[in-house]
N, C-alpha and C positions, 0 to 999 in steps of 0.2 A: 232217702236222705231228703230233706226239703231244699228247694231252691232258694235263693237269697230273696227272691221277689214274693215268696210264699211265707216268710218267715212271720210267726205269730208270737206273741208274748203269753208265756202259761206261768204258773206259779206252783210252788211245791204244796202249798197249803190252800185248801179251798177257802176262799173268802166268804165271809159271812156278813149280813147286814147291808144297808146302803153303802156306806163308806167302804166297806170291804170289797163289795162287787165293782164299785166305781173308783177305787183308789188311784188306778193308773191314770184314768181320764182327768181326776181331779189334780193329780201331781202335774201332768202336762199343762193343764188350764193355768194353774197357780204360777207356773214357771213363765207361761206366756205372759200373763199380767203383771208379774213382777219385772220382766224384761222390758216392757213398755213403759212402766212407771219409772224405771231407772233411767231409760233413754231420754224420756220426756224431762225428768229432773236434770239429766246432764246438759241438755239443750238449753234448758232455762238458766243453768248456772253459767253456761258460755256466753249467753246473750247478756246477762248482767254483767260479766267480767268485761266485755266488749263495750258495754255502755259505759262503764266507770273508766274506760281507757286503759285497761290492764290486759296483758297478754294471758290468754287462756290455755297456753300450751301451743308453742309453734308447730307442733307435729300434729295438731288436729285441724280438720277443714274449718275454712271459714263459713259458716252456716247463714245463708240468707234468710230462712224461713224454717218454721218447724216441720219436720217430715210428714208427708201425708200417709193415710193409712196403709196404701198400697205398699209405699216405699218402707214403712214399718214392718209390714208382713215379710217383705222380701228380705229386709235385715234380719229379722228373727229367724226365718227359715234357713237362711244361709248360714248364721253364726250358731244356731242351735242344733246342727245337724249330728247324729250319732255316727259313730265309726261304722262303716260298711252299709250305711243306709242308701238306698238308690238316689242318683243325682241325674237330672235331665242335663241337655246340652247348653243350658244357660247357666249352670252352676247351682241350680236351685234343687232342694231336697224334695223328692217325689212324695206327697202326703196322701196314704192310701187309707180309706175307711175301712174300718174292720167289719166285714159281713158276718151275718149270723152263721155259724157253724157247728158241727157237731162237736160234743165234748170230746176232749182229747185226753188220754191218760199220761201223754207225754208232757213234761213241763220244762220250759226254758227259763233260765235266770233272767232277771231284768238287768241289762248292760248298764253300767255306770257311764256317764257322760264324761267325754275326754277333758283333760285340763285344758283350760284356754291358754294359747300360745302368747307369752308376753314378750312385748317389746323389749329392746335393749335399753331404753329409758326407764322401763319399769323394772328391769333387772338390776340396773346398775344404780346403787344406792349408796354412794361414797359418805364417808363421815366428814361432814362438811366443817367440823370443828379442827380438823387436823391440817395444819399448814395454812398459808394465804389463798391457796388454790387460784392462782393466776394462770394466765396464758398469754402469750405475745408472739410476735413474729419479726423478722428482719425485713426491712424494705429492700427490694432487689433492684430498684432503679428503673423499672418500666414506665411505659407512657400511663397517663391518666386512667385509660380503661383497664390496664393491668392492675394498678394501683386498687382500682375499685373491687377488682375480683379477687385480689389479696385479701383485702379488708374484710370482703363478705366470707371468703373462705375461713379466714381465721375466727370470725364472730360464729360461724356455723360450728367449728371444732369447740369453741368456748361454751357454746349452748349443749353440745351433745355431751361434753365432758363435765359439765356443771361447775364451770369455773368463770371467773371475771376476766373478760378480754382487756388487757392493757394495751392500748393503741400506741405503737411506737412515734416517736417524734418526727416531724417533718422538716428534715435539714437540708437538703438539696433541692433544687428546684424541680428535678424529675421526681422527687417524692411528694410534692405539694398537691394535695385534692382539695384545700380550703375547708376541711372539715373541722379542723381544731379553730380557725379563725372565724368563729360564729359572728364576730362583730361585722364582718364584712358582707354578711347577708347573702352568701351563696346557697348554703343548704339550709333545711329545715329539719334539725336533729332532733325535736322533742318527741315525736313519735317513736323513733328508734330508742332513744334513750329510756322511754318508759317501758318499753318491751323487752330490753335486754340489759343485762348487767355489765356496762361498759365503764372502764377507767380512764378518764381522758387527762388525767394529772400525772400520775406515775411515770409514764413514758417519757414526760418532758425533762425529767431529772436525770443528770449524768450519773448519779448514784444508782440508778436502776441497772442492776447487771445480772445476768442469768448465768448460773454455774454451767461450767463446760459440759458436764455430764447430762445436762438438761437442755441442750442444744441438739435438736434432733438432726440426724444425719440425713442427707438427700435420699438416701434409700429408705428409710424408716418412715419419713413424714407421711408420704403417700399411702402407706398401709395401716397408719394409726387408727382411723376410724373403722376399717375393715375388721380390726383385730378383736373388736367387741369388748363387753365388760371385763373379762378376766384380764386382757391386755391392758386395759384403762387402769385397773387396780395396781398392775405391776408399776405403771408410769406414776400412780398416785404415792405409791411406797418409795420410789425411787427420787420423785420430785414433788414433794407435798406443796412446795411454796409457788414454783413458777415451771412452765414448760414453754420452750421457743420452738413452735412447729415449723418455722422457716428461717433456721439458723444459717443454712447455706442451701436452700432448695429453690427459691423464687416461686414461680407459680406452682400450685399443687393440682395438677391435672392427674387424675387417677387412672382408671382403666382406659378410659377413652378421651381424645382431644375434646378441650371444652365441656368436660363432665365433672361435677362435684364429687368428693370422695364419700365413701360409706355405702350403707345399706339404703334401701327406699325410704326408711324413716329420717336418717342423716341428710338424704339429699332433699328431702322435703323441708327439713329445717333451713336449708339454704335458700331454697325457693321462697320461703315465707319472710326471709329477711329483706328481700326486695319490696315486699309490700309496705314495709316500714321506713323505707328511705326515699326521700324525695328533696327536690330543690326548694328554695324559697318562692313564696307566691310571687314576689317581685321580679324573679327572673323567669318563671314560668309564663308570665304574661308576655314574654317575648318568643314563645313558639308560635310559630306561623298560624297554626289552626286557632290560636286564641287572639289574633290580631283582626280589627275590625275590617282593614283594607283587604284581607283574603277571605273574608267570611262568605260562604255560600258559593265560592268560586270552583269549588272541587278539589282544591289542593290537599285536603286532607284524605282523600281516597287511597293514596299510595305514598310512601316514603321510601327512598332509595339510599342506601349506603354506597357511595361510590369510593372504591379503593383500587388504585392502579398501580402495577409493578414497573419496573424499568428505571425509575427515577428515584431520587432522594434515598439511595441505598436499599430500596426494597425491590428485591430482584423478581423479574417476570417468573422465572421458574419456582420461585420461593412462593409466590401467589398460587399459582396452579397447583403445585405439589401440596401446599398446605390446604387447598380446598379439597383435593382428592383425599388427603390424609384425614380431615375431618369427616368427610362424607362416608368413605368406607368403614371408618372406625364405628360407625354408627348404623351401618346398612351392610347386608351381605347378599349373596346369591342374587337372585333375579332382581330384588329391590335395588341393590346396589349398582347393577348394570343400567337400570331405568333412570335412576336419580343422579347417578354420579358419571353420566357420560361425558366424553371429552369437550364437547362443545359447552355443556353447562359450565364445567370446571374451568375452561379459558375465558368465557364469556363473562362469568362472574368477576373477573379481573379487570374488565373494560365493558361495563354494562351498557355504556353509550353506544357501543358498536354493534350490540345484539340485545337491545332491551326488550324487544317483544318475546323472544325465546327465554329470557330468563325469568320472565312472569310464569309461575308454575300453577296457577289456580285460575280456573274458568272465571269465577266470579271476578276477577280483578283484570282479566284480559279485555283489551279493546280492539276494535276492527282495524284500526290504523295507528301507527305509532304517534301520529300527531294528535291523536284523541286523548293521550295520556296528560293527566295533570298530577303533579307530585311535589312534595317537599324533598329537597336535596340535601342530604349531610355528605359532603365531599371532602377528600384530604387534599384536595386542590391540584391533582395531577392531571386534570382536564377541563378545559373550558366548555361546559355543557351548552352554553348559550349558541356555540356554533351549529349545533344540530337541533336544538330544543328550545330556542329562544321564545320565551313567553310561557312556556310549559311548565315551569317549575318556580319555587320560590324557595329562598333559604332563611335560616333564623338569622337575626341581626342583633348583637349583642351592644351596639354602639350607644343606644340611649341608655341601657343600664349602667355602662361604664361611666358616662357623663354624669349620670345621678349620683353615682358612688364618689365620683371626683368632687362633686360639689359638697357631698356629705362629709368628705375628709378635710375640704378647705374650710368648711364653717367649723369644723372641730378645731382646726388650728387656730383659726381667729379667735375661738373661745378659750384659747389658752390650753387646750388638751395636746397630749402627745400621741402621735399616730402609732408609735411603737407600743405603748402600754394600753392605748384604748382600742385599738383595731387589731393587734396582732397577738397571737398566742403561740403559734409554731416557731420554731428557731428560725426557719426560713423567712417567714414573714417579718419577724422582729429584726433580723438582719437586714432585710431590704428597707425597712420603714425606720430603720434607727436614724434620729437626728434629721429626718425628711420634714419637709413642709408640704409635699405633695406626694402623688402616688407614681410619680415617673419612674422610679426605680424597679417597681412591681407591675407596671403597666402591661408591659408586653406579657408576661406570665399570666395575669389576670385575663387579657384578652384571649390568649389562646385556651386557658383553662375553661373560661365561661362559654366560648364560641363551641368547644368540644362538647361541653354538658348540654347545652341548647341542641346540637346536633343529635345528642343521644337521646334526650327526651322528646325532640320532634319524631324520631323513630319509632318512640313508644307510643306516640299520641295517634298515629296514623291507622286507618283502618287494615290496610295490608302493607306488610313490611317486605321490602325486597333487600336483604341483607347480604353482607359478605361472610361467606362459610368460614374463612380463616381469620376473623377478626374479632378481637375483643369487645370492640365497641357494639358489633352486631349482636354478640354473645351476650352483653350486658342487657341490651335493649330487648332481646328475647325474654329474659328472665323478669325484667321490669314489665313486661307486657303481660306475663303470667301464664299459666298452664292452660287456662280456658281460651285463650287467644292464639295458641301455637300453631294451629292450622291455617291462620291467617298470614301466612309467611311462607316464602320459597325454603326456608330452613330451620325455624325455630323449633318445629316439630322433631328434627333430627337429635336435637341435644337434650330434650326434655322427656325421658323414660325412666324415671326412678324405679317403675315397677316391674320393668322389663330389661332383659340384657340388651336387645337391640330396639331401634326406634320402630314405631308403628306408622307406615305411611298413610296419608290421607286416601280415602276410597280413590281408586284409579278413574273412575268416572267423573270425579270432580277436578281432574288435573289435566293440565295441557302441557306439552313440550317435555315429556318425560322418556327420552331415549328412543324416540320413534325414528323414521326414517331421515327426518329433517336433521337429526342429529349429526349425519354425515354432510350435511350442507354447511360446511364450516366457513364463516365468513373470513374472507383473506386478510382483513384487517387484524384479525386475532392471531396471525402468524407472525406479528412483529414483537420486538422486544422493548423499543423505545418509541414512546408517542410524545410528540413536541407540544409545546403551548400553542403556537399558531392562534394567537390573540390579535385582534385588529383594534385600531384606535377608534374614538368616537367618530371621527370624520372619515373612516374606513380608507385613509390615505396610507397608513403605515400597518405592518403586521409584524408583532414580536415572535420570532419563531422559537425562542427558547430563552430562559434567563440561567445564568451560570454561576459558579464559585470559580473564579479563574485565578490560579496559581500564577503569581506575577511578582517578579523582584524588581523593582522599580530601580532606576539609575542612581547609583550610590548608596543604595540600602545593602546591608549584610546578608539578609535572608529574604525568601519570598513571603507574600502574605496571600490571604484569599481575597479577592476582589469581586465585588457583586457587578456582573456584567450582563448585557442583553444582546443577542444577535437578532437583527431584524432588517427589514427592507421596506424602502418606501419615502414618502416625504415626512420630513420633521421640521419643527419651527427651528431654523438654523440662521445664523448670520455669518456669511463668508466674506472676509475683508481681506485686501491687500494692502501691504505697508509700501513705502516709497521704492523699496527695492523690488517689488513684485511678488514678495514671500505672502502667502496666503495663511491666515488664521481661521479656525472655525470656533464659532461660540454656540453652545446649546442654549435656545431659548425656552428652556424647560428646566425642571427639577426632578429630583428622585425622592421618594418618600417611601417608608416601610414602617408599619407599626407607629410607635411614638417618636420616630425619626421623621422629621419633615424638612421639605423643600432643601434638600443638600443638592451641591452643585453636580452636574453631568458633564462627562467628556465624551465626545463623538469622534469616532475613528473611521474616515470613509476611504473608499477604495482609490487608490491613485492611478491617473492614466497620462497620456501623452499630452492631455491638454489641461486647463484649469479646472481645480474642483469644481468651480462654478458652473462651467461648462459640462462636464460629464454628470453632475447632480442635476442641473435644471435645463439644459438645452439639449443634450445629445438624446437621440432617440424620440424626438417629438412625434413622429408618425404613429408611435405606438399608443393604443389607447389604454393605458394602464399606470397606475403610479408607481409601479415597481421596477426594477432593474429590467433591462431588456438588451436585446442586440443592438448593434449601432453605438455600443460603448455607453450606454446610460448606465451609470454605477450608482445604485442606491443601496446595494447590500453594506451593511455598517455594522459597527459594534459601539455600543454605549457602556461606558464604564461609570459606576456610581461609587467612586472611590472613598467618599466620606461615610457610606452606610455602613455600620457594623453588623457582622453576621455572628448572631448568638447560637453557638452549637448545642446549648443545653435545652433549646426550645424542642418540643416533640411536634409543634406545628407552627408554621410561620404566616405571618400576615402577608398580603398580596404586596408586590412591588407596583407602586404607581409613578408614572411618569405624566407630568402635566405642565402646561404653560401658565403663565401668571392669570391670563384671562380666561382659562379653561377651554379655550377653543381647541386645543390638543389635550387629549387624555386618554389614558390607557392604564388597565389594571391588569396585571400578570399574576394569577393566582397559582400556577403551576409549581411544583416543587423544583429545587435547584438541580440543574443538571451537574454531574460530577464525571471525572474521567473513570473509565473502566478499568478494574483491576488495580493493583498495588502500584503506587509510585515508585520510580527507579531511583534506588539510593545506593551508595557504595556497599552498605552492609548487606542488603538482599541480593545485590549482584554477586557478592562472594558467597552468600548463602545457596544461591540457586546454580552458581558455576556455570552460567551461560556461556555456550560457544561463540556467540558473536554479537553483534548489536541488534536491538530489538526494532522490528521494522513494521509498523500498522500501514495497511492499505486502506486508504480511503476511495472506496469505489462510488464513482459518481452516479446520481441516480438511474435506475433502469427501469423500464417498464415492459409489460406485455410478453414476457419470455414463456415460451409454451413446451419447448424441448430441453428437457433437464440435462441433456448430456454436455451442453456447452457450459452451464454454470458449474456442474461437477468438475469438468476438465480445468476450467478456469481456476477454480479454487485450489484443487489438488496441485495444479502446476504452480500457482504463486506460493503455495505452502512449502513446494519442494525447493525453490529457488530462495527461501529465506524470509517470507512472510509470517509474521507472528499472528496477526488477528487482522480481520477485515471487517469494516463497517460497511453494511449494504443498505442503501436507501431505494425503498420500493415505491415508485410512483404509481403504477397502475397494477391491475391484476395479473397475477402469473398463474400457470395452470397449477392444479393440485400437486402433479409430480414435482414441479420446480418447488413448490411451498414445502413438500415432504423432505426433499433433498436439502433445503435451507434449514430445515428443522434437525436434520442429523448433523449438519455443522454447527448449529447452535447448541446441541447437546455435547459436543466436543469442545465448546468453548471457543471456537474458531471464528465465528461470526456474530455480529450483533445487527439485528434487523431494524431498520427505523422504519415507521409508518410515514411515509412521504406522499401518500396518496393524496388525490383532490379533494377527496371527502375529509380527510382528517385534517388537511390543511385550509379547509374552508375555500377551495378552488385556486389557492396559491399555486400549487404544484400542478402543472398539467404539461401534456406534450408540447402545446404551443409555447409555454414560457420554461421549456427545458433549460435554456441556458442560465436564466436568473437562479433557478433552483439549484442548478449545478454550484454556483458560486456560494449559495447559504450552505449546502451540504458539505462542501470542502472546508468551509470556516467552521461548521458545527464539529466535523471531526478532528479538525486542528485543535479546537478547544477542548474537546474531550480527551485528547491524547497528551495534553502538556504535561510532561513529567512522568508520563507512564510509559513512553516509548523513546527510543533514540531519535528516529526519523519516521515521517509520514510520506507514503508514496500516493500520488493523485493520478488517477487515470480513469478511462471509461470501459464498459464492459466489452467494447469491441477492441480493446487494445491490450497486448500481452507483453509484459517487460521481459527483456532479455539481457542477462547479464554477460560477464566477461567472455572473451573467445580463448581458446587455448587451454592448456592444462595449468594446474596450480596444485600446490602441495597440500592446501587446505580445503579448496572449495572446488566442486566439480564445474565444469563447463556450463555457463549459462547461470551460474548462482549470482545474487546481487550483493553479497559481502565486500567483495572489492570495490565495487562503485561506492558503497556507503562509507567504506574505509577511507577512500579518496576525497569523499565529500568531508568527511570529518577532518582530514588532514587539511584541506582548504579553510575549513573553519578555524582550526588552530594557528594556521599561517596568516591568512588574510581577514579573518573573521567574516567568512563567507556562510551565511545561514541556511542557503539552500543550494541545490544543483539542478540543473536543467539538462535535458537530453532529447535527441531526435526522435521524430516519428517516421518509420518506413512503411510504406504501404503494401499490404499483401494482396498483390493483384491476382494471384492464383486462385483467390476465393470466387472470382468470376469464371473460372475455367469449368464447364460441363465435362465431367469425367466420361470417358468412353467405357465400353463394357470390360476390357482388359483392366483399365485402371481400377474400376470398381471391384472387379474380382482381387485384385492386389491388395485393395484397401479394406477387405472384408473384416480383417481382425486388427485394423489400425484405430488409432484415435482419431478424433476430429482433427486435432491439431497437426496430425501427420499427413493429413489430405492436402496441406497448404504448405508446400516447401520451397515456394518461389516467391520473390518479393521484386519490387521495381529495382532495376539495375541502377538508375539514378533518380533523384527526385524530380517531380513534374512542377515546373514554374508557371503560374503563381500559386498552384494549389498547394504545394509543399515546399516551396522555397520562394525567394525572391531575386530578382536579377539586379546585379551591382553594375552600373556603368552601362555604355552602349552595346548592343549586341548580345547581352546576356553572357558576356564571356566569363564572369564571375557571379557567384550566387551567395547568398547568406541563408542561413536556416536559423537564425536565432529567434527564440520565443515563438511568437504566433506565426512567423514566416515559415517556420519549419514544423508547425503543428506540434511543438515540443511539450513534453510533461516533465514534472519535476519532483523532487523530494526535498522536505524541509526538516531542518532540525527542530524537534519539539520536546527535547530533554532540557535545554537551555531556557531556564524560566525568566531569564533578563531580557529575552526578546520580547519585545512588545506584541501582544495580540492585535491581529489586524484581519481585515477581509481577504479572502483568497481568490485570485483570478485564475482563468483556465490554464494558461500557458507559461505563467510565471506568477510570482507572488503579486506583481501588480503589473500595469500597462505602462508604467513609467520606467522606460528602458535605461535611462541614465542612472536611475537609483539601482535598477536590477543588474547593471553591469558591476555596481559597487559591492552588492551582497550576495550575488548569485554566480557560482562557478558553472561553466558549460563542460559536460564530460563529453568524452570521445563515443562514436558508436562501438568501437572494439571494447570499451568498458561497460557500456549500457545504452540501450534504446529501446523503444516499444516498436512492436509490429501492430500496424492499424489494420484490422480486417474490414477495410472499407475500399473507397475508391472510386466513388460516384462520378468524380471529376474526369476520371479516364472514360467511364461508361458514357457520360453525358455528351462528351466531346468527340466520341466515336474514335477513341486512341487505343482501345484495348487490343486492337489487331495490329498495331504498329509500334508499340512501345517495346522496350527492352526488359527482360527478366532475368534474373539470376538465382542460382541455387541458394538456399538458406534454410536447411533443415534444422529443426530444434535439436538439442542435445539429446543423443540416445539415453545417456544416463538419466537425465531429468525425465525423459518419456517413459523409461522403465519404472521410475518411482511412481510415476503418475498412474500407470497402469496397474502395478502392484497394490497401490493403495486403494484404487477402486475396486478392484477384485478382492481385497482383504476386507473390505466393510460390507457385511452381507445386506444391510438395507440400501446402500448405493449401489452396489452390484445389481441388485434386483431392479431398482428403478433405471439404471441405466440399460441394462439388457432388454428391457421392456420397451423403453424409448427407441433403441436401436431397431427392434424387431419391427415397431410400428413405422420407423421412418423408411425402412428397406421396402415396405409394402406399398409406400406412395412415392418411391424414388426421391425422397427428400433428406438424403444423409448429410448434406451440408449446413451451413449455418443458416438459421431460419430467417435473418434479416437481408439474405442475399439471394436473388434468382440468377442461378449461372447461366452463361450463354456459351454457345458454340464458337470455339476459337481455333485458329490454325494449328497444325501438328506441333509446330516449334513450342508451344505452350503446354504440350502435354508430355507426360514420362514416356520416355523410349525403352522398350523391353527387347 
């Protein structure tokens, strides 16, 4: 039996004559020349069609030149291969010359060539005369980028199914793309309309209705293109006139996230649509790479799409999980591990924190972050100028908007109607009806064109650093095209129509793909909220964030959302006194946003025991900073822009601008609006959730440098056990990886929200030196975020533990805080007290160096159980103040007793205001009116400090008393730690490490030897 490689063609009948002898060779030669001729003619026809502006078939490649002989030979050999013919490792047929051989009596038949495999577009040949053959979709209300994807998906389906696309009307603001309203000059639709069968008229009519049976179900639509010709014929028979492919489905992502539906041919149809869609030349002129002022400065080398979670309703975990979902959908195994590592997935949600690592191509990598130049497309959640000032440019649509406005004004002067002459879609017509200018559509125009300029700026760059889980980056990838997909960190992941999974770039051309440095996670990436921290032009004021503040003004029946700013520093203000000495504060600056210009601003300052003027301008002169300081310099403040209107329908908001008339003061805050976390408290959801008691949020003051995770674990578990619902953690400086991991566990439980309060993120506003003023800003931020979403907010430090009621209670265990909250609520109902303060008692036993017997006894105890002794009485003046001569009486009110407090944040009629350390404000006359002081038996804090005893050498002469924590609460803490695997592992590891270095106590205290009376007696 012959081997396949030795097969020879023989014939049953001996050939005669020249043609008989060489019939096979002539047959092969004729086939080759015929194929060459056919291919050349096809190429010639395609070029003629392209020249005439007609589509030559979207499924065909766009040929730039005729194939050369080598390409032609490869094409023929590949496509003319006979069945069972040997193939090499490049997929090419092995052509063997027939050597002279002895005549054989065995004769093999000549095999017939296999039939050429037909594509779906060739197989599917519907009767185009039956029915109207329309296809449409229902707009699902996503942002502009989603609208573009939905439009292209629908057009792809129409092309494959050989139907006419009826584009549905744009009725709502979220529907609006500007495609209908060609007179506005946003898009250039000519090329698209020439290439595809699109109906822009029928969808505008209210009479255009799709039969119920032709509205595709959400489970059917994603499978339509995969069904193939037989399935399409079934739908043709069922719905010959019209099919709605997205009657109730929204975006049609099929097998993988951000992937078009259908087989390879169908997906290529979608790719090809992007080649025909573009903006008008007038708008494209405003892409930075086309601007003369940026020419040859290197900004076109890279474009970055910056998208950040944590604000504007876009959750941090949603971003990370979305990135991971997109990445692992298109990669698996080793490739998935390399390209979808945790640092990449997190850092892509905050590129400015980890820019260098997010660049994945050696060709785009720079030696230093300061060497990067790029075009920035940002959703406004971060001020890039903090770390990259001068390194980036952004597209600016202002000049285009002004030119459009002039064109509209000229049309009105000429007696034309903006509604009839410039609008086609229902949305545009409604906005321009009876209008003399574009003011009613201006904000939407601004947001729309700004987004489109961002999109095409990403398209125009040499290297795209995109966001994995974003349809803006997704669209940018497809606009860039398949031939540029590897000039990006992520485009190549999405574009693999011919293969099930993406084909990564050669590993030798990549950087930062899951190596050892993936474990070097920047601490900043362990936060959930990033604040604006934008400085004014004169550097004397910093905007910490801007907010939508729920506020029910006096006399109003319901609350509204007021645009506000939390800031610190010097503003242009006028502080005046009337004849009675009452001060008034006037803001000498205005608020502007979008087309709302120069509206009034209201400034709320922190009150003190002196005048506003003294606390704002005079106090703390020795400190060389424009911000709040010790010494009662109160410059932490809230600005209310009450006349500005917040438009919920906008998908992108213009910056909030504060400026003086002479422009000497100017600040633009581009971050998204901070909102409260979670659901607001209402009577309805309280009944639905059947909560056992009041909702208490803990506003934990800024912390820095924690290394041992045991304290933060015990701290959080303890406060959860005594009734805290949620904790806001403000991280100033780097914690250890174990502390960060522990906080991540609590974040996964939705128990904590981590704020990036670091000196880098804040532009050096928050440092250890300026801890006190950072504390006031953090407390105020937490209070603003909690309004209406919790009943009370508790304010304290990381070294302070709140302790609830003593004794037994039918409902709450000893130490629980709910009795104190109920007492505070009763004071609110009776005397309109909006907050309650309570004393701080010093845990002096934190300084006691335990002996070996005590350490042995403490082996299985919690850190909180090490310290069961507190000061027997407060030390004046550190923790109290003397009243009268001889200090026979003392007072511990507010700062004199280092008091802490809780405040009502449910009542939205309480005016928002800056929050001080020991009371709402330093004005004690006012505090006596609005705050209730609670007894130690009901609530107090244990302060794990006492440096005033140590520094004055009083530790060995003071009196202490036993004050252990509630055993039931300690058991809950212990069980919770042991019952959570990740926490138990972190805690046990840290405890073992501490035992080896004899550092089992709190890390900020160095214990000292003390007399026997301060030790446990066994």
